[in-house]
C-alpha positions as CSV (number, residue, x, y, z in Angstrom):
1,X,-14.3,-16.9,8.3
2,X,-14.9,-15.3,4.9
3,X,-14.4,-11.8,6.4
4,X,-11.1,-12.8,8.0
5,X,-9.9,-14.2,4.7
6,X,-10.9,-11.1,2.9
7,X,-9.1,-8.9,5.5
8,X,-5.9,-11.0,5.3
9,X,-5.9,-11.1,1.5
10,X,-6.3,-7.3,1.4
11,X,-3.5,-6.9,3.9
12,X,-1.1,-9.2,2.0
13,X,-1.7,-7.4,-1.3
14,X,-1.1,-4.0,0.4
15,X,2.1,-5.2,1.9
16,X,3.4,-6.5,-1.4
17,X,2.5,-3.2,-3.1
18,X,4.2,-1.2,-0.4
19,X,7.3,-3.3,-0.5
20,X,7.5,-2.7,-4.2
21,X,7.5,1.1,-3.6
22,X,10.0,0.6,-0.7
23,X,12.4,-1.0,-3.2
24,X,12.3,2.2,-5.3
25,X,12.0,4.9,-2.7
26,X,13.4,3.2,0.4
27,X,16.3,1.4,-1.1
28,X,17.3,3.7,-4.0
29,X,15.9,7.0,-2.9
30,X,13.8,7.6,-6.0
31,X,10.6,9.4,-5.0
32,X,7.4,8.1,-6.7
33,X,4.1,9.8,-6.4
34,X,2.4,7.8,-9.1
35,X,3.0,4.2,-8.0
36,X,-0.7,3.3,-8.2
37,X,-0.4,3.6,-12.0
38,X,1.8,0.4,-11.9
39,X,-0.7,-1.3,-9.7
40,X,-3.4,-0.4,-12.2
41,X,-1.2,-1.6,-15.1
42,X,-1.0,-5.0,-13.6
43,X,-4.7,-5.1,-12.7
44,X,-5.9,-4.1,-16.1
45,X,-3.5,-6.4,-17.9
46,X,-4.6,-9.4,-15.9
47,X,-8.3,-8.4,-16.1
48,X,-8.2,-8.0,-19.9
49,X,-6.3,-11.2,-20.4
50,X,-8.6,-13.3,-18.3
51,X,-11.6,-11.8,-20.1
52,X,-9.9,-13.3,-23.2
53,X,-9.9,-16.7,-21.4
54,X,-6.2,-16.7,-20.6
55,X,-5.4,-18.6,-17.4
56,X,-4.6,-16.5,-14.3
57,X,-1.2,-18.2,-13.8
58,X,-0.2,-16.8,-17.2
59,X,-1.7,-13.3,-16.6
60,X,0.2,-13.0,-13.3
61,X,3.7,-12.9,-14.8
62,X,2.3,-10.9,-17.8
63,X,1.1,-8.3,-15.4
64,X,4.6,-8.1,-13.9
65,X,6.2,-7.7,-17.3
66,X,3.8,-5.0,-18.4
67,X,4.2,-2.9,-15.3
68,X,8.0,-3.6,-15.4
69,X,8.2,-2.3,-18.9
70,X,6.4,0.9,-18.0
71,X,8.8,1.1,-15.0
72,X,11.7,0.8,-17.3
73,X,10.7,3.9,-19.2
74,X,10.1,5.8,-15.9
75,X,13.5,4.6,-14.8
76,X,15.0,6.2,-17.9
77,X,13.2,9.4,-17.1
78,X,14.7,9.3,-13.6
79,X,18.2,9.6,-15.1
80,X,17.3,13.1,-16.2
81,X,15.3,14.4,-13.3
82,X,15.8,14.0,-9.5
83,X,14.1,14.6,-6.2
84,X,11.1,17.0,-6.5
85,X,11.2,16.9,-10.3
86,X,11.1,13.1,-10.3
87,X,8.2,13.2,-7.9
88,X,6.3,15.5,-10.2
89,X,7.1,13.3,-13.2
90,X,5.8,10.1,-11.6
91,X,2.7,12.0,-10.3
92,X,2.1,13.0,-14.0
93,X,2.4,9.3,-15.0
94,X,-0.3,8.5,-12.4
95,X,-2.7,11.1,-13.7
96,X,-2.0,10.1,-17.3
97,X,-2.8,6.5,-16.6
98,X,-6.1,7.3,-15.0
99,X,-6.9,9.6,-17.8
100,X,-6.2,7.0,-20.4
101,X,-8.3,4.2,-18.8
102,X,-11.1,6.6,-18.0
103,X,-11.4,7.7,-21.7
104,X,-10.9,4.4,-23.5
105,X,-13.8,2.0,-23.9
106,X,-11.3,-0.8,-24.3
107,X,-10.4,-0.4,-20.6
108,X,-14.1,-0.1,-19.6
109,X,-14.1,3.7,-19.4
110,X,-15.7,5.2,-16.3
111,X,-17.5,2.0,-15.5
112,X,-14.3,-0.1,-15.3
113,X,-14.1,-3.8,-15.7
114,X,-16.5,-6.0,-13.7
115,X,-17.1,-9.8,-13.6
116,X,-13.4,-10.6,-13.5
117,X,-13.1,-14.4,-13.5
118,X,-11.9,-16.4,-10.5
119,X,-8.2,-17.1,-10.4
120,X,-9.0,-20.8,-10.1
121,X,-8.3,-21.1,-6.4
122,X,-10.5,-21.3,-3.4
123,X,-10.6,-18.1,-1.3
124,X,-8.2,-19.7,1.2
125,X,-5.9,-21.0,-1.6
126,X,-5.8,-17.5,-3.1
127,X,-4.9,-16.1,0.3
128,X,-2.1,-18.5,0.6
129,X,-0.8,-17.5,-2.8
130,X,-0.9,-13.8,-1.8
131,X,1.0,-14.5,1.4
132,X,3.5,-16.7,-0.4
133,X,4.3,-14.0,-3.0
134,X,4.5,-11.3,-0.3
135,X,6.9,-13.4,1.8
136,X,9.0,-14.3,-1.2
137,X,9.5,-10.6,-2.1
138,X,10.1,-9.7,1.5
139,X,12.9,-12.2,1.8
140,X,14.3,-11.0,-1.6
141,X,14.2,-7.4,-0.4
142,X,16.0,-8.3,2.8
143,X,18.6,-10.3,1.0
144,X,19.2,-7.4,-1.4
145,X,19.4,-4.9,1.4
146,X,22.1,-6.9,3.2
147,X,24.1,-7.6,0.1
148,X,26.6,-5.4,-1.7
149,X,23.8,-4.2,-4.0
150,X,22.0,-2.8,-1.0
151,X,25.1,-0.8,-0.1
152,X,25.2,0.5,-3.7
153,X,21.5,1.5,-3.4
154,X,22.2,3.2,-0.1
155,X,25.1,5.2,-1.7
156,X,22.9,6.3,-4.6
157,X,20.2,7.4,-2.2
158,X,22.7,9.5,-0.2
159,X,24.5,11.1,-3.1
160,X,24.3,10.0,-6.8
161,X,27.2,12.2,-7.9
162,X,29.7,10.8,-5.5
163,X,28.5,7.3,-6.2
164,X,29.1,7.9,-9.9
165,X,32.6,9.3,-9.3
166,X,33.4,6.0,-7.5
167,X,32.9,4.3,-10.8
168,X,29.5,2.8,-10.1
169,X,27.0,2.7,-13.0
170,X,24.2,4.7,-11.2
171,X,21.9,4.5,-14.2
172,X,22.0,0.7,-14.2
173,X,21.0,0.4,-10.6
174,X,18.3,3.1,-10.7
175,X,16.6,1.5,-13.7
176,X,16.9,-1.9,-12.0
177,X,15.2,-0.6,-8.9
178,X,12.3,0.9,-10.9
179,X,11.8,-2.3,-12.9
180,X,11.8,-4.5,-9.8
181,X,9.6,-2.2,-7.8
182,X,7.0,-1.6,-10.6
183,X,7.0,-5.3,-11.6
184,X,6.0,-6.2,-8.0
185,X,3.3,-3.5,-8.2
186,X,2.1,-5.2,-11.3
187,X,1.8,-8.5,-9.5
188,X,0.0,-6.8,-6.6
189,X,-2.4,-5.3,-9.2
190,X,-3.2,-8.6,-10.7
191,X,-3.9,-10.1,-7.3
192,X,-6.0,-7.0,-6.5
193,X,-8.1,-7.4,-9.6
194,X,-8.9,-11.0,-9.0
195,X,-9.5,-10.4,-5.3
196,X,-12.2,-7.7,-5.8
197,X,-13.4,-9.0,-9.3
198,X,-13.8,-5.4,-10.3
199,X,-11.5,-2.5,-11.1
200,X,-12.0,1.1,-12.2
201,X,-10.0,4.3,-12.8
202,X,-10.7,5.5,-9.3
203,X,-9.0,2.5,-7.8
204,X,-5.6,3.7,-9.0
205,X,-5.6,7.5,-8.6
206,X,-3.5,9.9,-6.7
207,X,-5.1,9.0,-3.3
208,X,-3.9,5.4,-3.7
209,X,-0.4,6.6,-4.6
210,X,-0.3,8.9,-1.5
211,X,-1.7,6.0,0.6
212,X,1.1,3.6,-0.3
213,X,3.7,6.3,0.1
214,X,2.3,6.9,3.6
215,X,2.7,3.2,4.3
216,X,6.4,3.4,3.4
217,X,7.2,6.6,5.2
218,X,5.2,5.8,8.3
219,X,6.8,2.4,8.6
220,X,10.3,3.6,8.0
221,X,11.9,4.2,4.6
222,X,14.1,1.3,3.6
223,X,12.9,-1.0,6.5
224,X,11.3,-4.2,5.2
225,X,9.6,-5.3,8.4
226,X,8.5,-1.8,9.4
227,X,7.0,-1.1,6.0
228,X,5.2,-4.5,6.1
229,X,3.7,-3.7,9.5
230,X,2.7,-0.2,8.5
231,X,1.1,-1.5,5.3
232,X,-0.8,-4.2,7.1
233,X,-2.1,-1.7,9.7
234,X,-3.1,1.1,7.3
235,X,-4.7,-1.2,4.7
236,X,-7.2,-2.6,7.2
237,X,-8.0,0.7,9.0
238,X,-10.4,1.9,6.3
239,X,-12.2,-1.4,6.5
240,X,-12.5,-1.1,10.3
241,X,-13.1,2.6,10.8
242,X,-15.6,4.5,8.6
243,X,-13.9,7.9,9.2
244,X,-10.7,6.7,7.7
245,X,-12.5,5.3,4.6
246,X,-14.5,8.6,4.1
247,X,-11.5,10.9,4.6
248,X,-8.6,8.7,3.4
249,X,-6.5,11.4,1.8
250,X,-6.9,13.7,4.8
251,X,-6.1,10.9,7.2
252,X,-3.0,9.7,5.3
253,X,-1.8,13.3,4.7
254,X,-2.1,14.0,8.4
255,X,-0.2,10.9,9.3
256,X,2.5,11.8,6.8
257,X,2.9,15.3,8.2
258,X,3.0,14.1,11.8
259,X,5.5,11.4,11.1
260,X,7.8,13.7,9.1
261,X,7.6,16.4,11.8
262,X,8.1,14.2,14.9
263,X,9.8,11.0,13.6
264,X,11.2,11.3,10.1
265,X,12.6,7.8,10.3
266,X,9.1,6.3,10.8
267,X,8.2,3.5,13.2
268,X,11.5,1.8,12.6
269,X,13.4,4.7,14.1
270,X,11.1,4.8,17.1
271,X,11.7,1.1,17.8
272,X,15.4,1.6,17.3
273,X,15.5,4.4,19.8
274,X,13.5,2.4,22.3
275,X,16.0,-0.5,22.0
276,X,18.9,1.8,22.4
277,X,17.4,3.4,25.5
278,X,16.7,0.0,27.0
279,X,20.3,-1.2,26.4
280,X,21.7,2.0,28.0
281,X,19.4,1.6,31.0
282,X,20.4,-2.0,31.5
């Protein structure tokens, strides 16, 4: 039973992390190749605070705030750079984060932080917390997507200049998307730290950023349910198949290439085509 709980907890945290990136990339069209840095920000914030005997229920929102503040500044940077340049900028943030925590003893250096205290829940209770937070943000994302704000995000993703000409404050919505998406990554990071009880620089590197981007693209950019399914599947594969764990970057890169080549819309577009074909045939 412990194995199943561990598997489901890992799956829930991965889904939450992927939905955070989907809010930035899928909804607003802002490419991020360093999203693992925000996961790490939340993880280190919660780990260091609990080391100082601060309760987990306080470190959880603090992790969201810390990652969200970092996301705010990245959102400001997104106002000056777009597309490929934004991807390079966010990738640089990811490398910078890893470099800082690797070199500073305050963050545990190369050895990371071990012995992170229990969140105060049983393993099953912690799983329920992870599922509840994931479902809460999934419903929030769905509500935003179906609202007028979702249409604004869609317009920004299609063409920022035309959206701005229509009188919409593009800067406001882009920064909002970054703050929300990175805050959620911070929450996922806090859950991740207390789930594994150990964190280190290698846990939040470029491979992890590519992995979560693969979850979003393979599922279907902007689709809440498809990204959730993709994140659930891809998060447990390394735990079930040794090859995937040993060659994670190669595996995810290959999946990304195949999906972009044969189905750019991800699994969501495949399901949509199947439903359309079935309706036509009937």
